[in-house]
C-alpha positions in Angstrom: -92.1 48.8 88.7 -92.5 51.1 91.7 -95.7 49.3 92.6 -93.9 46.0 92.4 -91.2 47.2 94.8 -93.8 48.5 97.2 -95.6 45.1 97.3 -92.4 43.2 97.8 -91.4 45.5 100.6 -94.8 45.1 102.3 -94.6 41.3 101.9 -91.2 41.3 103.5 -92.5 43.2 106.5 -95.4 40.9 107.0 -93.7 37.6 106.3 -90.4 37.9 108.1 -88.0 34.9 108.6 -88.3 33.4 112.0 -87.5 30.3 114.1 -89.9 27.3 114.3 -92.0 26.3 117.3 -91.7 22.5 117.5 -93.5 20.6 120.2 -93.0 16.9 121.1 -95.9 15.3 122.8 -96.7 11.8 124.0 -97.4 9.6 127.0 -95.0 9.4 129.9 -91.8 7.4 129.0 -92.4 7.8 125.2 -88.9 9.2 124.8 -89.8 12.9 124.4 -87.1 14.4 126.7 -84.3 12.3 125.1 -85.4 13.2 121.6 -85.8 16.9 122.4 -82.2 17.1 123.6 -81.0 15.2 120.5 -82.9 17.5 118.2 -81.4 20.6 119.7 -77.9 19.2 119.3 -78.6 18.2 115.7 -80.0 21.6 114.7 -77.1 23.4 116.3 -74.8 21.1 114.3 -76.6 22.3 111.1 -75.9 25.9 112.0 -79.5 26.5 113.2 -80.0 28.5 116.4 -82.1 26.2 118.6 -83.1 26.1 122.3 -84.9 23.5 124.5 -87.9 24.3 126.6 -89.7 22.0 129.0 -93.1 22.3 130.5 -93.6 22.4 133.3 -90.7 24.7 133.7 -89.9 23.8 137.3 -87.5 26.7 137.8 -90.2 29.4 138.2 -92.2 30.0 141.4 -95.3 28.5 139.7 -93.1 25.6 138.4 -91.9 24.8 141.9 -95.5 24.4 143.1 -96.2 22.1 140.2 -93.0 20.1 140.9 -94.1 19.5 144.6 -97.4 18.3 143.3 -96.0 15.9 140.7 -93.5 14.4 143.2 -96.4 13.8 145.7 -95.0 16.2 148.3 -98.1 18.5 148.1 -101.8 18.1 147.3 -103.9 20.4 145.1 -107.4 20.4 143.6 -107.5 19.1 140.0 -108.8 22.5 138.7 -106.0 24.4 140.6 -103.2 22.3 139.3 -104.5 22.6 135.7 -104.5 26.4 136.0 -101.0 26.3 137.4 -99.8 24.3 134.5 -101.4 26.8 132.1 -99.9 29.8 134.1 -96.5 28.1 133.8 -96.8 28.3 130.0 -98.1 31.9 130.0 -95.0 32.8 132.0 -92.9 32.0 128.9 -95.2 33.2 126.1 -93.6 36.6 125.5 -90.1 35.2 125.8 -91.0 32.4 123.3 -92.3 34.9 120.8 -89.2 37.1 121.1 -86.9 34.2 120.6 -88.9 32.9 117.6 -88.9 36.3 115.9 -85.2 36.6 116.5 -84.7 33.4 114.5 -84.3 30.9 117.3 -86.1 27.6 116.8 -87.7 26.3 120.0 -87.9 22.6 120.7 -90.6 22.2 123.4 -91.0 19.1 125.6 -94.7 19.0 126.3 -97.1 21.9 125.8 -100.8 22.8 126.1 -101.8 19.4 124.6 -100.4 17.6 127.6 -102.2 20.0 130.0 -105.6 19.2 128.4 -104.9 15.5 127.9 -103.9 14.9 131.5 -106.5 17.1 133.1 -109.4 15.8 131.0 -108.2 12.2 131.8 -108.9 13.1 135.4 -112.5 13.9 134.5 -112.4 17.7 134.0 -114.4 19.2 131.2 -112.5 19.1 128.0 -113.4 22.6 126.8 -112.8 24.0 130.2 -109.3 22.5 130.1 -108.6 24.2 126.7 -109.9 27.6 127.7 -106.9 28.9 129.7 -104.6 27.9 126.8 -106.3 30.0 124.1 -104.0 32.7 122.9 -100.7 31.0 123.6 -98.5 30.5 120.5 -99.7 27.7 118.2 -96.9 25.2 117.3 -95.7 25.0 113.7 -95.3 21.3 114.2 -96.4 18.8 116.9 -94.6 15.5 116.8 -96.5 12.9 118.7 -94.4 10.0 119.9 -96.8 7.1 119.7 -96.5 4.3 122.1 -99.0 2.1 123.8 -99.5 2.7 127.6 -98.5 -0.9 128.2 -95.2 -0.5 126.3 -94.4 2.8 128.0 -95.0 1.1 131.4 -92.2 -1.4 130.6 -89.6 1.4 130.3 -87.1 2.3 133.1 -88.2 4.7 135.8 -91.9 4.3 135.2 -94.1 5.1 138.2 -91.7 7.6 139.8 -94.2 10.5 139.4 -97.9 11.0 140.2 -99.3 10.4 136.7 -97.3 7.3 135.8 -100.1 4.8 136.4 -101.1 2.5 133.6 -104.9 2.9 133.8 -104.5 6.7 133.9 -102.1 6.7 131.0 -104.7 4.8 128.9 -107.2 7.7 129.5 -104.5 10.2 128.6 -103.9 8.4 125.3 -107.6 8.7 124.5 -107.6 12.4 125.2 -104.6 12.9 122.9 -106.6 11.3 120.0 -109.3 14.0 120.4 -106.7 16.7 120.3 -104.9 15.5 117.2 -105.1 18.1 114.4 -103.5 19.0 111.0 -100.2 20.3 112.6 -99.5 16.8 114.2 -97.0 14.3 112.8 -97.2 10.8 114.4 -94.0 8.9 115.0 -93.8 5.3 116.1 -91.9 5.6 119.4 -91.4 1.8 119.6 -88.8 2.0 116.8 -85.1 2.1 117.7 -84.1 5.5 119.1 -81.9 6.2 116.1 -84.9 5.7 113.7 -87.1 8.0 115.7 -84.4 10.5 115.8 -83.9 10.5 112.0 -87.6 10.9 111.3 -87.8 13.8 113.7 -84.8 15.5 112.1 -86.3 15.4 108.7 -89.7 16.8 109.7 -88.2 19.5 111.9 -85.8 20.6 109.1 -88.8 21.0 106.7 -90.6 23.0 109.4 -87.6 25.3 110.0 -87.4 25.9 106.2 -91.1 26.9 106.0 -90.7 29.3 109.0 -87.6 30.9 107.4 -89.8 31.7 104.4 -92.0 33.8 106.5 -94.8 31.5 107.8 -96.7 33.8 110.3 -97.1 33.0 113.9 -100.7 32.2 115.0 -102.5 31.9 118.3 -103.4 28.5 119.7 -107.1 27.5 119.5 -108.2 31.0 118.4 -111.9 31.5 118.5 
């Protein structure tokens, strides 16, 4: 009996309840930002602590450099901007871990996958692009909003930023296919917004439940 109590105690320390790390990925204009906002509101309505993060986070000093680049007000070497995007995520790593362990679920609009997909689409070495991301927190769920580059280009506001060019987005789509792994769930982003929203709600609730049971955090692309 004493042994059983000890084992349960140790298990509780190792597998503590926590928030879920949920990432939404996809091409530009796939609907990620809208769905992230809706997800946070939905989770809060279910009594679940949830916060929204967006990468790049343009509020930091690194983020402001990225913002200037994306809006075409500055020019940077492709390798340099990739490392800035990665640094922008590293700026938030400790805070993200603290929030997750405190029970807050994080809904993240773009993450390391975007960084690798966009930079490799510019011709940078794929493994080189992944290297600065190794050791960041691995998502518990990646929801990929699937839309063809042609369909995305028909949506409002397309072309406002540097990367919103049809031929480039086609290359990004190919890079995303290489990155796809077991943690990804693919959602048809051409469905009505409400249908996409409902699918996301169901898969995120399942993920939150698993993390509350003590699913351990793990590093991204650990060697």
